Every structure is written in structure tokens, then in C-alpha cells.
N, C-alpha and C positions, 0 to 999 in steps of 0.2 A: 717534739714541739711543746708539749706540756712542761717538760723540764726547762726549756729555754724561757718560757713565759714565767715560770716560777722563779728562776734565777734572775731574770730581768727585773722582776718585781722587787726582789731583795735589793738589787743594785740601785733601783730607783729610790728606795727608802734610805739606805745607809751609805750609798756611794761606792760600795764594793760588794763582791760576793758572786759575780757571774761565773768566772772560771772555777772557783772552788766548788760551788754547788753543782755546776754542770759536770765537772770532772769527777766529783765524788759520786754522783748518782750514776752517770753513764759508765764510769769505770767498773762499777759493780755489775752493770748490765751487759756492756759490749766490749770491755777491755780498754786499757789506757790509751793505746795508740789511736784507735778510732775516735775516742772521746777528745783527745788533744786536737785531732784534725777538725772535728766538728765545731769546736769552740774557737778556732783560730780567728776567723773573720768577724763573728759577732763581738768577740773580745776587743779586737783592734778598733772597730768602728765606734762601739759604745765608749771605749776608753778615750779615744781621740776627742769625741764630743765632750767628755768630762774634762779633758786636759785643756781645751780651749774655752771652756765656760767659766771664765774668771779673768781678773786683771793682774794676776800675780805671776804669770808664766815666765816672763823674762827674768824677774828677780829670783824666782825659785831655781831656774836653771843656772843663773850666775852663782848662787850660794851653794848649790848641791850638784853641780855638773859632774864632779868626780864620782858621786854615787850613781847617778843616772847612767853615765857612760860605762862604769864598771858592771852595773847590773845588766846592761845590754850586750856588751862584747863577750862577757863570760858565758852567755847562753850557748855559744859555740862549743865550749868545753862540756857543758851539760848535755848537749845533743850528742857529742862524740861518746861520752860515757854511756848514754842511753843505748847506743849501738852495741856496747860491750856487755851489757847486763841483761838478765832475764826480765821480760816485761812484768812478771809476777813480783819481782823485787822492786821494780819501779812503782807498782801499785801499792806495795807495802810502804815505801817511802812517802807516797802521797797520803796514805792513811795516817801515818805518823805526823806529817806536817799539819794535816787538817785537825787532828786531835790536839796537837800542841797549840796551834793557833787558837782553837776554840777555848781550850783550857785557860790560856793567858787572857783571852778576851773576857771570859766569865769572872776570873779572879781580879780583873782590872789592875794587873801588875803593870806599873809604868816605870820606865827607866829614864834617866836624864843624862845626856852627853854634853860635857863641857864644850864651849865654843872652840877652844883650841884643839880639841880632839876630833872635831867633826870631819875634817878631811880624811884622817886615818881610819876612823870608824866607818865613814861613808864608803871609802874604797874597799875596805875589808868585807863589810856586810853586803856591799853591792856585788862583789864577786860571788859570795855565798848565795845571794838571791838569784843571780844569773844561772849558776850551776843547778840549783833546785828547779828553776824555771825550765831549763833544758831537759832535765830528768823527768819532771812530773807534769809540766804545763801550768803549774800554779806559781804565780809570781808575788804572792802576798807575804811569804815568810822568807827571811826576816825583814824584808824591805819596809813593810808598813810599820813595824816596831821601831825601825830607825827614824822614819819620818815623824812618828809620835814622840820619840825621845829627844828630838832637837827642839821641841817646844813650839811647833807650828800651831797657830790658831786654827779654828774650825774651817774657815773658807780656804785658807792656804793649804791645809792638810788635804782637803777634798781634791783640790786642783793638783797638788803634788802627787797624790795617789794616781790621778788620771795620767800625769806625765810618765810616772814609773810604769804603769800598766800598758800605756801606749808603746813605749820603747820596748818593753818586754814582749808584747804581743807581736810587734813588727819583727823583732829578732827571732822569736819562736817560729813565726810563719816561715821565715827564710830557712831556719834550721829544719823544720818539718818537710819543707820542699826538698832540701838537700838529702834528707833521710828517706825520701820517696814515700813519706806518710801522707803529706798534703799533696794530693794529685788532682787532676781535673775533676774526677768524679766526687772525691771527698770535698774538694773546694766548692763544687756546686751545692752539695748538701749543707756546707757551712754557710754559703751565701743565703740559702733558703732559711736557715735557722736564724739569720739576722732579723727577719720579720717578727717572729714571736718574741725575740729578745727585746726589740724596740717596743712592742706592745706591752711587754711586762714592765719596762722602765716607765712607760706612761702611767700604767696602773700604780706602780710604786710611788710615783710623784703625787698621785691623788691620795694614796694611803698616808703618805708622810704628813699631810695636812690634818689628818684625823686622829692619829695615834702618836704616842710618845716614841721618838726614835730610840731612846734608851730601852724601852720595853721590847721593841722590835729587835734591837741588837742582842738582848738576852736570849730571845727565842732563836735568833739566827745562830748565835754561838752554841747554844745547846743542841740545835739540830746538827751542826757541823761536828760537835763532839760525838754524837751518836753515829753519824755517818763515818767519821774517821775511825771510830772504834770498830764498826762493822767491817770496814775494808781491812783493817789490821787483823781482826779475828779470822777472816776468811782466807788470809794469805800467810798465816803462821803455820 
């Protein structure tokens, strides 16, 4: 419950971070499969709220439907691959993704995709994002970097991340059910975890009005860097 309050607080401040933080901490404590099951419903509900909290949803879907669709459908491939590999290797991949995501966030490396290449890049990176989502439960890499690289302003970026994470959470929930990881018992735990996640988001909304989002992002990325490094070190 404390992990979900903490992760929800981060999401309330910066608009993302609930699955990476929950998966990062709980994978180190309980294993990646149980962590993926517990984060399923809180991620879906909180991301849906973020996706509909804005007026750009229709336009974002029209401009980037190829990316959102590819990122959702390809989760099936990631879930299938997850059944073929050792869970320890999945944890290692998660650690590497968290470490890479945090490192790029701290260095503020930004890419720019030309308008004419957006469909191709969106489809390609969408597939990569979906595969990693199915494998690790984290849908931030490389999806968030694609959305940043197409030059979306702040409000559109926050809502676009909400759409991506909602589609990914829905696809992942179906995949986890098919893999028999998301069962009635784990679903009940996931439903209960929704409460502290929402409480954390409310706390995060309050914190956002008092501190710089840029400062909090640096703390967030540095924490993920350490967490990703720890997961990698324990699984090598």
C-alpha cells in the first residue's frame, strides 16, 4: 500500500511514473509476475482519468492512431514472449529499461521526428513499446520518447501519455488474464491497490502546487536510475 501511495504521488506531480515505480520496487520484493498483476487495475483507472482530462483526445488519436494501435496490439507478442523466457530475464529487461529511461530523462536528451516520418516512426516505436509492455509491464519506453519527439506541447503531451498508458494497461490486463497471471485473487489485490494509488495522486496534485515540477522530475529520474541499477545488479 505504501508503494502505491508513493507511486501515485509521483504520477500526481509529473503525470507518469506509477507502473515504473510500482514494478521497480515490487519486482525487487515479490517478483515481476505478481508486481505486473497488482499494478494492472490501478494503472488502467488512473491512466484513463489522465487520458480524458483534456480537450485534445480526438485530435491526438487522429494524428497518432498508428502509434497507439501498434503499441496496443503488439502487447500480445510481448506476452507470448514472456511465456517463453525466464522471469529473472524479464526482471533484468525491466531494470535495463528503467535505467535507460532515467538516464535519458536526467540528461534531457531530446529527439525530433520530421512530420513526414511520424507514421513510420510511430508504427515502429509503437511495436517496440508494446513488446516491452508485454514483457515487463512498463509502457514508458520508448513510447514517451516518441511523444516527446513529435513536439507535443505540455498539455497535449500529458493527455497523449494518458492515452498511451490506458491502451497499454488495457492490452496488458487482457494479456495477463490470458497468461493466468491476473486471476480473481490477484485482481482483488489490484482493485484494493487502486485506493492508495488515488490517494497518492491527490497528494501529488497538492505537492505540484508547492514545488517545481522540474526539481521533482530530477528526483524521480534519479530514484529510477538507482532502482533500475539495483534490479540489474541483482539479476546479473
